[in-house]
C-alpha positions as CSV (number, residue, x, y, z in Angstrom):
1,M,0.0,0.0,0.0
2,R,1.2,3.5,-0.8
3,F,0.1,7.0,0.0
4,L,-1.3,9.6,-2.3
5,L,-1.0,13.4,-1.8
6,P,-3.1,15.0,-4.5
7,A,-2.8,18.7,-5.5
8,G,-5.2,21.1,-3.9
9,L,-7.3,20.5,-0.9
10,L,-8.8,17.1,-1.7
11,V,-7.6,14.3,0.6
12,V,-7.3,10.8,-1.1
13,V,-5.7,7.4,-0.7
14,A,-5.4,4.7,-3.3
15,L,-4.6,0.9,-3.5
16,S,-1.2,0.1,-4.8
17,T,-1.4,-3.7,-5.1
18,G,-4.0,-6.2,-6.3
19,T,-5.9,-3.7,-8.5
20,P,-7.1,-4.5,-12.0
21,S,-4.8,-3.4,-14.8
22,A,-7.0,-0.5,-15.7
23,A,-6.6,0.8,-12.2
24,Q,-2.9,0.1,-11.6
25,H,-0.9,2.9,-10.0
26,C,2.0,4.5,-11.7
27,G,4.4,4.8,-8.8
28,G,5.1,8.4,-9.7
29,P,5.3,11.5,-7.6
30,C,1.7,11.2,-6.5
31,E,2.6,8.0,-4.6
32,V,5.8,9.2,-2.8
33,P,5.2,8.6,0.9
34,R,5.2,11.8,2.9
35,P,4.1,12.7,6.5
36,A,0.6,13.8,7.2
37,G,-0.1,17.5,7.9
38,P,1.1,18.6,11.4
39,P,-1.4,17.8,14.2
40,I,-3.7,20.7,15.1
41,S,-4.2,21.6,18.8
42,A,-6.4,24.3,20.3
43,N,-4.7,23.9,23.6
44,P,-0.9,24.2,23.9
45,R,-0.9,21.9,26.9
46,F,-1.7,18.9,24.8
47,T,0.1,18.2,21.5
48,L,1.2,15.4,19.2
49,V,4.9,15.6,18.2
50,P,6.5,13.5,15.5
51,G,9.0,10.8,16.5
52,K,12.3,10.1,14.7
53,E,11.7,9.4,11.0
54,K,12.8,6.0,9.7
55,S,13.2,4.7,6.1
56,S,9.8,2.9,6.3
57,W,6.7,5.0,5.6
58,R,5.1,3.6,8.8
59,Y,7.4,5.7,11.0
60,L,6.4,8.9,9.2
61,H,3.3,9.0,11.3
62,N,4.9,7.9,14.6
63,F,3.5,10.7,16.7
64,I,4.0,11.0,20.4
65,W,1.3,12.3,22.9
66,T,2.8,15.2,24.8
67,E,1.4,16.9,27.8
68,D,2.9,20.1,29.2
69,G,6.0,19.4,27.1
70,E,6.5,15.9,28.5
71,Q,6.4,13.1,25.9
72,K,4.2,10.2,27.1
73,S,2.6,7.7,24.8
74,S,3.9,6.7,21.4
75,L,1.1,6.2,18.9
76,Y,2.9,4.1,16.4
77,K,0.7,1.0,16.8
78,T,-2.5,3.1,16.6
79,L,-1.5,5.1,13.6
80,S,-0.2,2.1,11.7
81,S,-3.4,0.1,12.3
82,P,-5.6,-0.9,9.3
83,Q,-8.2,1.9,10.0
84,M,-5.5,4.6,10.2
85,I,-3.5,3.3,7.3
86,A,-6.6,3.5,5.1
87,F,-6.7,7.2,5.7
88,G,-3.4,7.8,3.9
89,Y,-2.8,11.6,4.0
90,R,-4.7,12.2,7.2
91,R,-5.4,15.2,9.4
92,I,-5.1,14.9,13.2
93,F,-6.8,17.1,15.7
94,V,-5.8,17.1,19.3
95,S,-8.7,17.5,21.8
96,P,-8.3,20.8,23.8
97,A,-9.6,18.9,26.8
98,G,-6.6,16.6,26.7
99,N,-8.7,13.4,26.5
100,G,-7.5,12.2,23.1
101,F,-7.2,13.0,19.4
102,L,-9.2,12.8,16.2
103,V,-7.9,11.2,13.0
104,T,-9.7,12.0,9.7
105,G,-9.1,10.8,6.2
106,N,-10.5,9.0,3.1
107,A,-10.7,5.3,2.3
108,Y,-10.0,4.0,-1.1
109,A,-12.3,1.8,-3.2
110,R,-12.7,-0.6,-6.1
111,G,-16.1,-0.2,-7.7
112,D,-18.6,0.2,-4.8
113,K,-16.5,-1.9,-2.3
114,F,-14.5,-0.2,0.4
115,L,-11.0,-1.7,1.1
116,L,-8.6,-1.7,4.0
117,S,-5.0,-2.9,3.5
118,G,-5.9,-4.5,0.2
119,R,-8.8,-6.5,1.6
120,T,-12.6,-5.9,1.2
121,H,-13.8,-4.6,4.5
122,A,-17.5,-5.1,4.2
123,G,-18.1,-1.4,3.8
124,K,-16.6,-0.6,7.2
125,A,-14.1,2.0,6.1
126,P,-13.9,4.8,8.7
127,L,-14.5,8.5,8.0
128,F,-12.8,9.4,11.3
129,V,-11.7,7.8,14.5
130,F,-11.4,9.4,18.0
131,C,-8.7,7.9,20.2
132,S,-7.7,8.2,23.8
133,E,-4.5,10.0,24.7
134,E,-2.8,6.6,24.8
135,G,-4.0,5.9,21.3
136,T,-6.8,3.4,22.0
137,P,-9.7,3.9,19.4
138,L,-12.8,5.0,21.3
139,V,-15.3,6.3,18.7
140,E,-15.2,5.2,15.1
141,V,-17.6,6.8,12.5
142,L,-18.0,4.8,9.4
143,L,-18.1,6.2,5.9
144,K,-21.4,4.5,4.9
145,Q,-23.1,5.6,8.2
146,A,-22.1,9.2,7.9
147,L,-22.4,9.8,4.1
148,T,-25.2,9.2,1.6
149,K,-24.6,7.1,-1.5
150,E,-24.7,10.3,-3.6
151,E,-21.9,11.8,-1.4
152,I,-19.4,8.9,-2.1
153,K,-17.7,9.7,-5.4
154,L,-14.9,7.9,-7.2
155,G,-12.6,9.6,-9.8
156,P,-9.1,9.7,-11.2
157,C,-6.0,10.9,-9.3
158,P,-5.7,14.7,-9.9
159,S,-1.9,14.3,-10.0
160,C,-1.3,11.6,-12.6
161,K,-4.8,11.0,-14.2
162,C,-3.9,7.2,-14.4
163,C,-5.1,6.0,-11.0
164,K,-8.9,5.5,-11.2
165,D,-10.0,4.2,-7.8
166,I,-9.7,7.4,-5.7
167,L,-12.5,8.0,-3.3
168,Y,-13.3,11.7,-2.9
169,V,-14.9,12.3,0.5
170,F,-13.9,15.8,1.6
171,K,-14.7,18.9,-0.5
172,K,-11.8,20.6,1.3
173,D,-9.5,19.7,4.2
174,P,-11.2,19.1,7.5
175,A,-10.8,22.2,9.7
176,L,-11.0,23.2,13.4
177,S,-13.7,25.7,14.2
178,P,-12.6,29.1,15.4
179,N,-13.7,28.3,18.9
180,G,-11.5,25.2,18.9
181,C,-14.5,22.9,19.8
182,F,-15.6,21.4,16.5
183,V,-13.9,19.7,13.6
184,E,-15.9,20.2,10.4
185,L,-15.8,18.3,7.2
186,D,-17.5,19.1,3.9
187,A,-18.8,16.1,1.9
188,A,-17.4,16.4,-1.6
189,G,-20.6,15.0,-3.2
190,S,-23.0,17.5,-1.7
191,G,-21.1,20.2,0.3
192,R,-22.9,19.1,3.4
193,T,-21.0,19.8,6.6
194,L,-20.3,17.0,9.1
195,T,-19.4,18.0,12.6
196,F,-17.4,16.4,15.4
197,C,-17.2,17.8,19.0
198,L,-13.6,17.4,19.8
199,P,-13.6,17.8,23.7
200,L,-16.3,15.2,24.0
201,G,-15.2,12.9,21.2
202,A,-18.7,12.9,19.7
203,P,-20.1,13.2,16.2
204,I,-22.9,15.9,16.1
205,K,-25.8,15.9,13.6
206,D,-27.2,19.3,14.6
207,R,-24.5,21.6,15.8
208,A,-26.8,24.6,16.6
209,A,-29.1,22.4,18.7
210,F,-26.1,20.9,20.5
211,E,-24.6,24.3,21.3
212,N,-28.0,25.5,22.6
213,R,-28.2,22.5,24.9
214,L,-24.7,23.2,26.3
215,A,-25.7,26.9,26.8
216,E,-28.9,25.8,28.7
217,L,-26.7,23.7,31.0
218,E,-24.4,26.6,31.7
219,W,-27.4,28.9,32.5
220,D,-28.7,26.2,34.9
221,R,-25.5,26.5,37.0
222,I,-26.1,30.2,37.7
223,P,-28.1,31.1,40.8
224,A,-31.5,32.5,39.9
225,E,-30.8,35.9,41.5
226,L,-27.8,36.3,39.2
227,R,-29.4,35.3,35.9
228,R,-31.2,38.7,35.3
229,Q,-27.9,40.5,36.0
230,K,-26.0,38.3,33.5
231,R,-28.7,38.8,30.8
232,A,-28.5,42.5,31.3
233,E,-24.7,42.4,31.0
234,I,-25.0,40.6,27.6
235,Q,-27.6,42.9,26.3
236,A,-25.5,45.9,27.2
237,L,-22.5,44.5,25.4
238,L,-24.7,43.8,22.3
239,A,-25.8,47.5,22.4
240,E,-22.2,48.6,22.4
241,L,-21.4,46.3,19.6
242,G,-24.0,48.1,17.5
243,G,-22.8,51.6,18.5
244,D,-20.7,54.1,16.6
245,D,-17.7,54.0,19.0
246,A,-15.1,51.7,17.4
247,Q,-13.2,51.1,20.7
248,L,-16.4,50.2,22.5
249,R,-17.2,47.7,19.8
250,V,-13.8,46.1,20.2
251,E,-14.3,45.8,24.0
252,A,-17.9,44.5,23.6
253,D,-16.6,41.8,21.2
254,K,-14.0,40.7,23.7
255,G,-16.5,40.8,26.5
256,L,-19.0,38.6,24.7
257,V,-16.4,36.1,23.6
258,A,-15.2,35.8,27.2
259,L,-18.7,34.8,28.3
260,G,-18.6,31.8,26.0
261,F,-21.8,29.8,25.5
262,L,-23.5,31.6,28.3
263,A,-23.9,34.5,25.8
264,L,-24.8,32.2,22.9
265,P,-28.7,32.2,23.1
266,I,-29.0,36.0,23.4
267,V,-26.2,36.6,20.8
268,R,-27.8,34.2,18.3
269,A,-31.3,35.7,18.8
270,S,-29.9,39.2,18.3
271,R,-28.3,38.2,15.0
272,I,-31.6,36.8,13.8
273,Q,-33.6,39.8,14.8
274,T,-31.4,42.6,13.5
275,E,-31.8,43.8,9.9
276,S,-28.4,45.3,9.6
277,K,-26.1,43.2,7.5
278,E,-23.1,44.8,9.1
279,Q,-24.3,44.0,12.6
280,Q,-25.2,40.4,11.5
281,A,-21.6,39.9,10.3
282,R,-20.2,41.2,13.5
283,I,-22.4,39.0,15.6
284,R,-21.7,35.9,13.5
285,R,-18.0,36.4,14.0
286,I,-18.6,36.4,17.7
287,E,-20.8,33.4,17.6
288,E,-18.0,31.4,15.8
289,H,-15.6,32.1,18.7
290,L,-17.9,31.4,21.6
291,R,-17.0,28.2,23.4
292,P,-18.3,26.1,26.3
293,W,-17.1,26.8,29.8
294,A,-15.1,29.8,28.6
295,A,-13.7,30.7,32.0
296,A,-12.8,27.2,33.1
297,G,-11.4,25.9,29.7
298,Y,-12.1,22.7,27.8
299,E,-10.6,20.4,30.4
300,R,-13.6,20.9,32.7
301,M,-15.9,20.0,29.9
302,S,-14.5,16.5,29.4
303,V,-14.6,15.6,33.1
304,D,-17.7,17.4,34.3
305,L,-20.1,14.8,35.6
306,D,-23.1,17.1,35.7
307,L,-22.6,17.9,32.0
308,L,-21.9,14.3,31.0
309,A,-24.9,13.0,33.0
310,A,-27.2,15.6,31.4
311,L,-26.1,14.6,27.9
312,L,-27.1,10.9,28.6
313,S,-30.6,12.0,27.6
314,Y,-29.5,13.9,24.5
315,P,-31.6,12.9,21.5
316,E,-28.7,12.0,19.2
317,V,-27.6,8.4,19.7
318,A,-24.0,9.0,18.7
319,V,-23.6,11.7,21.4
320,V,-25.0,9.4,24.1
321,K,-22.7,6.6,23.0
322,A,-19.6,8.9,23.1
323,V,-20.6,10.2,26.5
324,R,-21.0,6.6,27.9
325,T,-17.5,5.8,26.5
326,R,-16.1,8.9,28.3
327,L,-17.8,8.0,31.6
328,A,-16.3,4.5,31.4
329,Q,-12.9,6.1,31.2
330,L,-13.6,8.4,34.1
331,L,-15.5,6.4,36.7
332,P,-14.4,3.5,38.9
333,D,-17.2,1.2,37.8
334,E,-16.5,0.8,34.1
335,G,-19.5,-1.4,33.4
336,A,-22.5,0.4,34.8
337,S,-25.7,-0.1,32.8
338,D,-27.3,3.2,33.9
339,W,-24.6,5.8,34.3
340,G,-27.1,8.6,35.3
341,R,-28.4,6.5,38.3
342,W,-24.9,5.4,39.2
343,I,-23.5,9.0,39.3
344,K,-26.5,10.1,41.4
345,K,-25.9,7.3,43.9
346,H,-22.1,7.5,44.2
347,R,-21.4,11.2,43.5
348,H,-20.7,12.0,47.2
349,R,-18.1,9.3,47.4
350,L,-16.1,10.4,44.3
351,Q,-13.0,12.4,44.2
352,W,-10.8,13.5,41.2
353,D,-7.4,11.9,41.0
354,K,-5.1,14.3,39.1
355,K,-2.4,11.7,38.6
356,L,-4.7,9.0,37.2
357,R,-7.0,11.7,35.5
358,R,-10.1,9.9,36.6
359,Y,-12.5,9.7,39.5
360,T,-11.8,7.3,42.4
361,H,-13.8,6.4,45.5
362,K,-12.9,8.4,48.6
363,Q,-11.0,6.4,51.2
């Protein structure tokens, strides 16, 4: 198997052995093995750094999980597994919560059959895989589950025009959202945007609805007597954002972004209600930078038992599945059938272990 790096933004990978003569690969410059793009991290505490390059292509992706500058887990086995190999030129996004990393990429195909390592894989080629910080795959989203038939397109290699079994999945390279919370991918066949919540390790069908739910949970944490005060503060900042004083607009922008998702419902409603195109553009830029738990950072989001328990009833099955996987990482009883009930019963006995990075029972 060899890797392909096409020109432009499309990400592809092709089969180099066992293909029909009409789909043989040329072995030219399009197949020269090169490393994937540098990992993208929204939090400088958590990064992936490349290991020492070897002559074999497998070592070009030998990244090492690094926390606060200390190298910890080598990801060689994970990144050379069949699922990861199938991605070829892949993009890697490190969770700002420090609970893992997301690998995205394209499979290759022969006709309508997806392949991994030269073998038919019963249509189970992944679109992206979320792994723990040690490299253990936790959440795997399959191509045929995430994309429609119309969104799965084959075509020739844009570099050499002779390789015919390239599977075009992404319209452009997957990208991290401005608030560092979501990885977004545009399906090449339709332009539809697919979203993955990086701190939680969960694919999201409806990003706006998911953001609104996180905002509701933040408002629920505020004492009732302070809610009116906070709403008035947000409204005042929005008024300054629409004023003529440029400096006040800059300060209002910073103030709203600092409030994170707490400001989201009012900010979003304000954008919808205003008729000013200029004001809509200003508000939309702010919306894109709002993030959950702005003051406490992403790390709280991935270990917050109140948040995770509340999302167990979220209507999207994939979100609930990812949350359950996360709770199994965090809590002493890894096999509870009803996590919500378990947390309610044992919450008073739990304490956070910074070294283990999970909850343990109080002694």
